[in-house]
Residue, then its C-alpha position, 0 to 999 in steps of 0.5 A: m490559514k493552514k490546517r493540520h490533520f493527524f491520522r493513525i494508519a497501521d498504528f503510525y501517526i502521520s500529518i497532513v498540512f493544508e496551506d491556506s487555499n480555496q482548492n485543497s482541503i481534507s475533503l479531497l481525502p474521504s477515505f481517510s475519514v476513519f483514520e483521523t485522530e487528535q494530535p498525538e502526545t508523542d512528537c514521533l510522526l512517520f511523516t509530515l506532508t505539506v500541501d502547498d500549490n506555491l511548490q514549483p518544479a526543481q530546477e536542478k534535478e536528474h531524470i531517474k524513471k517514468c513508472d507506469t502505475g496502471n492509473g497513469d504515469t509517474l516521473v521520478y527525479t532525484l534532487p541535489d540533496g538526495g531527495y526526490q521529485y515526482i510528477i504524478k499524472d492520471i490515466y488521461n496523462n494529466p499532471c495532477c501532483l507535484l511532490h518533493t520529498n527528502k531523503d527518508f520521506s519523513l518531510c515532504t511537500c506537494a502541489l496539486n493541480g487541476t479539478a477536485t477529482m485530479r487533486s484527490f487522485g494526486l494526493n492519494d497517490a502521493l501519500m501511498l507513495i510516501f507511506a510505502f517508501r517511508g515505511s520501509h525504514q520502519d519494518t513495513l510494507l504497502i502491498h498490492a493485495s486483496c485481503v480477508s480475515h478468518s478465525g482472527y488472522a489475516y490472508p492476503f491474495i497477491a497476483k497481477s492485476g486482473t488475475g483474480k485477487s478480488t474474485h477470490s476474496s469475494l468467494w471466501l466472503k460467499h462460501i466460507q462463514g466468518t470471513e471478512l474483507m479487510n482491504d481490497d487493493n493496498p493493505i499494509i504489513r507490519i513486523i512488530d517484535g518479530k511478529p507480522f501484522l496486517y492492517g487495513s489502509p485508506w487505499s483500497g482500489k475500486t472497493p470502498c473498504y477503509k477499515d482501522i483494523k489489524a490481524p496477525l498475518g496467517a498466510v500469503t497466497r499467490i492467485d494463479r489462474a488455472p484449469a483445476n483447483r490446486i494448492e502449492r506451498l512455496r519454497p523460500v526462494q519461490a516465496f521471495a520471488s512471489m512477494l517482491p513484485s506485490c510491494s511498492s519498491m524503488k530499485w534505484d534507491s538502494i537503502i529502500y530496496n534493501n529495506i523492502c528486500n529484507i522485510i520480505t525475507r523475514l516474512v518468508e522466514t515466519v509466514p507460510m506462502f502458497t500459490m493457488h492454482c485456481l478457477p474462480d469458483k466455490e471449490a477454489a475457496l474451499v480448497c484454499h481455505k483447507g490448504i492455508a488456514g492453520s498452516g502457520s497460525 
């Protein structure tokens, strides 16, 4: 007997359907519990994902790309109907999830494989991927960032992995009173009626920070390791170039890629963006806070 669950994430409703299985259930998604909700009165869902291990790889497909996500490779194929096939592998090169999507990612099906840990990893990655690309049609970005809130505004810190995003957030939490961690890896940005907001999400990397919260976006700051602490406000072209690598995107899909570029352009026009050249110390948090708090809020 199939089981259907509904979730509200960034004020969108999504549905996950589990076909009858002894191995697949909502227990694979513990970080989603905060976001689970009753069936919405509206039929307007951002997307539906059906988990069905009977799904088989497509016979007709074209290989597009192998993506290294940092946690394993994902193989991408196009399907004859304009949709996509993904094979999601873990860091040990084990195939964990086979995912089929339609063209706009509103209807998707996946089959899971392996241990419970592998299945949980594959399902979470599939949901992140679907949310990012379906969200691009709805003025929404899934970004790679660590984000804090302060005085009612959200402040995400972006950078390459290992540069110090989480460290900088922890310095704010330690040294700037009233700071709260919103998400430590994949918060969501939505533009609503021309105003950008940041939301917590079920995806937060190694830090268990799964919060159903929302705040106006105050500023975006790129963290850059440096021998001294200095903050620099970015010009629009610099801001766009800093923001784009932090967004989940598909350059080979012109519609989705153009959507993402258009959303970033609107953010650059409405939200101040900075580079924080810094050491991992208390002064860095104080200099950054002084430079960005109130800059556009």
